[in-house]
C-alpha positions in Angstrom: 0.0 0.0 0.0 1.4 3.3 -1.0 0.9 6.3 1.2 0.1 9.5 -0.8 0.8 12.7 0.9 -0.8 15.9 -0.4 0.8 19.1 0.4 -1.4 22.2 0.5 0.4 25.4 0.0 -0.9 28.6 1.5 -1.8 30.7 -1.5 -2.1 34.4 -0.8 -5.1 36.2 -2.7 -4.9 39.9 -2.3 -7.5 42.6 -3.1 -5.5 43.6 -6.0 -5.6 40.0 -7.4 -9.4 40.0 -6.9 -9.8 43.3 -8.7 -7.6 42.1 -11.6 -9.7 39.0 -11.9 -12.9 41.1 -12.0 -11.3 43.3 -14.7 -10.5 40.2 -16.7 -14.1 39.0 -16.7 -16.0 42.3 -16.4 -18.3 43.4 -19.1 -17.7 46.8 -20.7 -20.7 49.1 -20.8 -21.2 52.2 -22.9 -23.8 55.0 -22.9 -26.5 54.1 -25.3 -26.4 50.3 -24.5 -29.6 48.6 -23.5 -28.9 45.9 -20.8 -30.8 43.6 -18.5 -30.6 44.5 -14.8 -32.1 43.3 -11.5 -33.5 45.7 -8.9 -31.9 44.9 -5.5 -32.4 48.1 -3.6 -35.1 50.8 -3.8 -34.3 54.2 -2.3 -36.6 57.2 -1.8 -35.5 58.9 -5.0 -34.1 56.1 -7.0 -32.9 52.5 -7.1 -29.7 50.4 -7.3 -29.6 48.0 -10.2 -27.3 45.0 -10.7 -26.3 44.8 -14.4 -23.2 42.7 -13.9 -20.8 45.6 -13.4 -18.3 45.9 -10.5 -20.5 48.6 -9.0 -24.2 48.7 -8.8 -25.8 51.1 -11.3 -28.2 53.8 -10.3 -31.5 54.9 -11.8 -32.9 58.3 -10.5 -36.7 58.6 -10.1 -36.9 61.1 -13.0 -35.5 58.5 -15.4 -38.0 55.7 -14.4 -40.8 56.6 -16.8 -41.9 58.8 -19.7 -44.6 60.0 -17.4 -44.3 61.8 -14.0 -43.5 59.4 -11.1 -43.9 60.3 -7.5 -42.4 57.1 -6.0 -40.0 54.4 -7.4 -42.4 51.7 -6.3 -44.8 52.9 -8.9 -42.4 51.5 -11.5 -40.0 49.1 -9.9 -40.2 46.1 -7.6 -37.4 44.4 -5.6 -35.7 41.5 -7.5 -37.5 42.5 -10.7 -35.4 42.0 -13.9 -36.0 44.3 -16.9 -34.2 46.3 -19.6 -32.4 49.5 -18.8 -30.8 52.1 -21.0 -27.2 53.2 -20.0 -27.6 57.0 -19.8 -24.1 58.1 -18.7 -20.6 56.6 -18.3 -19.2 55.7 -14.9 -18.7 58.5 -12.4 -15.7 58.8 -10.1 -17.1 56.0 -8.0 -17.4 53.7 -11.0 -21.2 53.9 -11.0 -23.3 54.0 -14.2 -26.6 55.9 -14.5 -29.5 54.1 -16.0 -32.8 55.1 -17.6 -36.2 53.5 -18.4 -37.6 56.7 -19.6 -35.2 56.8 -22.6 -36.3 53.3 -23.7 -40.0 54.4 -23.5 -39.2 57.6 -25.3 -37.6 55.7 -28.3 -40.4 53.2 -28.5 -43.0 56.0 -28.3 -41.5 57.7 -31.4 -41.4 54.4 -33.2 -45.1 53.8 -32.4 -46.2 57.3 -33.6 -44.2 56.9 -36.8 -46.1 53.6 -37.3 -49.4 55.3 -36.6 -48.6 58.1 -39.1 -47.6 55.5 -41.7 -51.0 53.8 -41.2 -52.7 57.2 -41.5 -54.4 56.3 -38.2 -56.8 58.5 -36.3 -56.0 58.7 -32.6 -57.9 60.1 -29.7 -56.4 62.2 -26.9 -57.4 64.6 -24.2 -56.3 68.2 -24.3 -54.2 68.8 -21.1 -53.3 72.5 -21.8 -53.7 75.3 -24.2 -51.6 78.3 -25.2 -52.0 81.2 -27.6 -51.0 79.0 -30.6 -53.2 76.0 -30.0 -53.7 73.0 -27.7 -51.4 70.4 -26.2 -52.2 66.6 -26.0 -50.2 63.5 -25.1 -49.8 60.7 -27.7 -48.0 57.6 -26.5 -46.5 59.7 -23.7 -45.1 62.4 -26.0 -46.4 65.9 -26.0 -48.3 66.7 -29.2 -49.4 70.1 -30.5 -52.6 71.0 -32.3 -52.2 74.4 -34.1 -55.2 76.7 -33.6 -55.9 76.6 -37.4 -56.4 72.8 -37.0 -58.9 72.9 -34.2 -62.4 72.6 -35.6 -64.7 73.8 -32.8 -66.5 77.0 -32.0 -65.5 76.7 -28.4 -62.7 78.9 -27.0 -59.5 77.0 -26.8 -59.5 77.3 -23.0 -62.7 75.2 -22.8 -61.1 72.3 -24.6 -59.0 71.2 -21.6 -59.9 67.7 -20.5 -61.9 67.2 -23.8 -61.0 64.2 -25.9 -60.5 64.9 -29.6 -60.0 62.7 -32.6 -56.7 63.6 -34.3 -54.7 62.9 -37.4 -50.9 63.3 -37.7 -49.5 66.3 -39.5 -45.9 65.9 -38.6 -43.9 63.2 -36.8 -40.3 64.4 -36.6 -38.2 62.9 -33.8 -35.0 64.7 -35.1 -36.6 68.1 -34.5 -38.7 66.9 -31.6 -42.0 67.9 -33.3 -45.3 66.1 -33.0 -48.0 68.0 -34.7 -51.6 66.9 -35.0 -54.9 68.0 -36.6 -58.4 67.9 -35.2 -59.8 69.4 -38.3 -58.3 66.8 -40.6 -59.8 64.0 -38.5 -63.3 65.5 -38.7 -62.9 66.2 -42.4 -61.9 62.6 -43.1 -64.8 61.3 -41.1 -67.2 63.6 -43.1 -65.5 62.8 -46.4 -66.3 59.1 -45.9 -69.9 60.2 -46.5 -69.3 62.7 -49.3 -68.7 62.3 -53.0 -67.3 64.5 -55.7 -70.3 65.8 -57.7 -72.6 65.7 -54.7 -74.8 68.7 -54.0 -74.9 69.8 -50.4 -76.5 72.6 -48.4 -74.2 74.7 -46.2 -73.9 77.9 -44.3 -71.5 80.7 -45.1 -69.2 81.0 -42.0 -66.5 83.3 -43.3 -65.7 85.5 -46.3 -62.2 86.2 -47.5 -61.0 88.1 -50.7 -60.2 84.7 -52.3 -63.5 83.0 -51.5 -66.1 81.9 -48.9 -65.9 79.2 -46.3 -69.0 77.1 -46.2 -69.9 74.9 -43.2 -71.3 71.6 -44.5 -72.3 69.4 -41.6 -69.6 70.5 -39.2 -66.7 70.7 -41.6 -65.6 73.7 -43.7 -65.2 73.7 -47.4 -63.8 76.5 -49.6 -65.9 78.1 -52.4 -63.2 79.8 -54.2 -64.0 83.1 -56.0 -63.2 81.5 -59.3 -65.9 78.8 -58.6 -68.7 81.2 -57.7 -69.9 82.0 -61.2 -69.0 82.0 -64.9 -69.3 85.8 -64.7 -66.4 87.8 -63.2 -66.8 88.4 -59.5 -64.9 91.3 -57.9 -65.3 90.1 -54.4 -67.3 87.2 -52.7 -68.9 89.9 -50.5 -70.8 91.1 -53.5 -72.6 87.7 -53.7 -72.7 86.3 -50.1 -73.2 87.4 -46.6 -72.1 85.5 -43.4 -74.8 83.1 -42.3 -76.3 82.8 -45.8 -77.6 79.3 -46.6 -76.2 78.1 -49.9 -76.5 75.1 -52.2 -73.1 74.0 -53.5 -71.5 71.1 -55.3 -68.4 69.3 -54.1 -65.7 69.4 -56.8 -62.7 68.0 -54.9 -62.1 66.0 -51.7 -58.5 65.9 -50.4 -58.6 63.7 -47.3 -54.8 63.7 -47.0 -54.7 67.5 -46.6 -58.1 67.9 -45.0 -59.6 70.0 -47.9 -63.0 70.2 -49.4 -63.4 72.4 -52.5 -66.9 73.6 -53.6 -68.5 75.2 -56.6 -71.7 77.0 -57.5 -70.4 77.9 -61.0 -70.8 74.3 -62.1 -74.5 74.5 -61.0 -75.3 77.5 -63.2 -77.9 76.5 -65.9 -76.7 79.6 -67.7 -73.5 81.8 -67.2 -73.9 84.4 -64.5 -77.1 82.9 -63.0 -75.5 82.8 -59.6 -75.3 86.6 -59.7 -78.5 87.3 -61.6 -80.9 84.6 -60.5 -79.6 82.5 -57.5 -82.9 80.8 -57.0 -82.8 79.3 -60.5 -79.3 77.9 -59.7 -80.7 76.2 -56.6 -83.7 74.9 -58.4 -81.6 73.4 -61.2 -78.8 72.3 -58.9 -79.4 68.5 -58.9 -80.0 68.5 -62.7 -76.7 70.4 -63.4 -74.8 68.2 -60.9 -76.0 65.1 -62.8 -74.7 66.6 -66.0 -71.4 67.4 -64.3 -71.1 63.8 -63.1 -71.8 62.4 -66.6 -69.1 64.7 -68.0 -66.6 63.7 -65.4 -67.3 60.0 -65.9 -67.0 60.4 -69.7 -63.6 62.1 -69.2 -62.4 59.5 -66.9 -63.4 56.7 -69.2 -61.8 58.5 -72.2 -58.6 58.9 -70.2 -58.6 55.2 -69.6 -59.2 54.5 -73.3 -62.6 52.9 -72.7 -65.4 53.8 -75.1 -68.7 53.7 -73.2 -72.0 55.1 -74.6 -73.3 58.1 -72.8 -76.6 56.4 -72.2 -74.8 53.7 -70.2 -73.4 56.1 -67.7 -74.8 55.9 -64.2 -74.8 59.5 -62.8 -74.8 58.1 -59.3 -71.4 56.4 -59.7 -68.6 57.6 -57.4 -66.5 59.7 -59.7 -63.9 60.9 -57.1 -60.5 60.6 -58.6 -58.4 61.9 -55.7 -54.6 62.5 -56.0 -53.2 62.7 -52.6 -49.8 64.2 -51.7 -47.3 62.5 -49.3 -47.5 63.5 -45.6 -44.3 64.8 -44.0 -41.7 62.0 -43.3 -40.3 61.1 -39.9 -36.8 61.8 -38.7 -34.8 61.3 -35.5 -33.7 63.4 -32.5 -32.3 63.7 -29.0 -34.4 63.8 -25.9 -35.0 67.4 -25.0 -35.1 69.0 -21.6 -38.6 69.6 -20.5 -39.6 73.2 -21.0 -42.7 75.2 -21.4 -43.4 75.7 -25.1 -43.1 79.1 -26.6 -45.6 79.5 -29.4 -45.9 82.4 -31.8 -49.3 83.9 -32.4 -51.7 81.7 -34.3 -51.3 81.9 -38.0 -54.4 83.0 -39.9 -54.8 80.1 -42.3 -58.0 79.1 -44.1 -59.4 75.6 -43.6 -59.6 74.5 -47.2 -57.8 74.9 -50.4 -58.6 76.4 -53.8 -59.1 74.4 -56.9 -56.2 74.0 -59.3 -57.4 76.6 -61.7 -57.6 79.2 -58.8 -56.6 82.8 -59.4 -53.3 84.0 -58.1 -54.9 85.2 -54.9 -55.6 81.7 -53.7 -56.1 80.5 -50.2 -52.9 79.8 -48.3 -51.8 76.3 -47.2 -53.5 75.1 -44.0 -50.7 72.9 -42.9 -48.2 74.7 -40.7 -44.5 74.7 -41.5 -43.5 77.5 -39.2 -41.1 76.0 -36.6 -41.7 78.7 -34.0 -45.4 77.9 -33.8 -44.8 74.3 -32.8 -43.6 73.5 -29.3 -41.4 70.4 -28.8 -42.8 67.0 -28.2 -41.1 66.9 -24.8 -41.9 64.1 -22.4 -43.1 64.8 -18.9 
């Protein structure tokens, strides 16, 4: 039998050796990384998170959510594991600062870009107003509704806490702009029940040098001065007064830009009748509209190269041949500091556009492009 003797040496393992070993196997973290972490200590104004670094990372309460948080327990629980965004590099103590808010912020922009691409209608409550318009929250982001895109007779101040249907005008993460339109959402809803060539009854709500704005069932259409009569019109005021009830025909529906263009000229049984004998125009309106639809359908079929006899045309066919322009594209941007928006005075812009053959003094664009008028989509 052989005796085996094992000699155990006393091996010294210093703190420096341990630190070197940690450095050898430690992960390297950089700002902008998204990592998994486990909550192991919740403090009054933050929490310590184990992400596998030498020192526990820290998340302050203001970085815990895209929304305002009063207590860390509203968001985090002990031993919970979730994703965190590395916000800053290590401080002098070797501690990283984390954020959940930044992850939610990035995903919120991704979601609103998707909603814009789908041309979705969203609903949101107004939480504040300013001299330029109203503020809402979409996916946690602050959105702005310009005053010219709010379709209500209420004062803006009375809109607070009211839920509105909205369409996207601009989703621009790079410039931190989220702009929406209440008017466009209402126009689209109304347009789903309207057709080009349809005769509707409306009320004159406003008169400008370039035309009259007609309320047709809660949305506004533009009767451009060039579409009032075949005779020359010096000013729409010579034909209409505010609150006049009028019979008009729809000649264009542009849902993408929230525009309804109207005409009484196309309803004239004889040139100048709208000025000389308005009642005759209204009496013959349906008959003239039917002829207009027949003409439009014949032109459409001719353009397509299809020869269809006139007596085979159904005047009740939907003849709308809309050509829609692209909506503004989305870009990217840094998270801004929260600040009260500074908004320029509301731009005076009409709510509809003129037809293509409009005179030089046409209605201006309703979609805002003025950067000063749009507060940033800052998160709370």
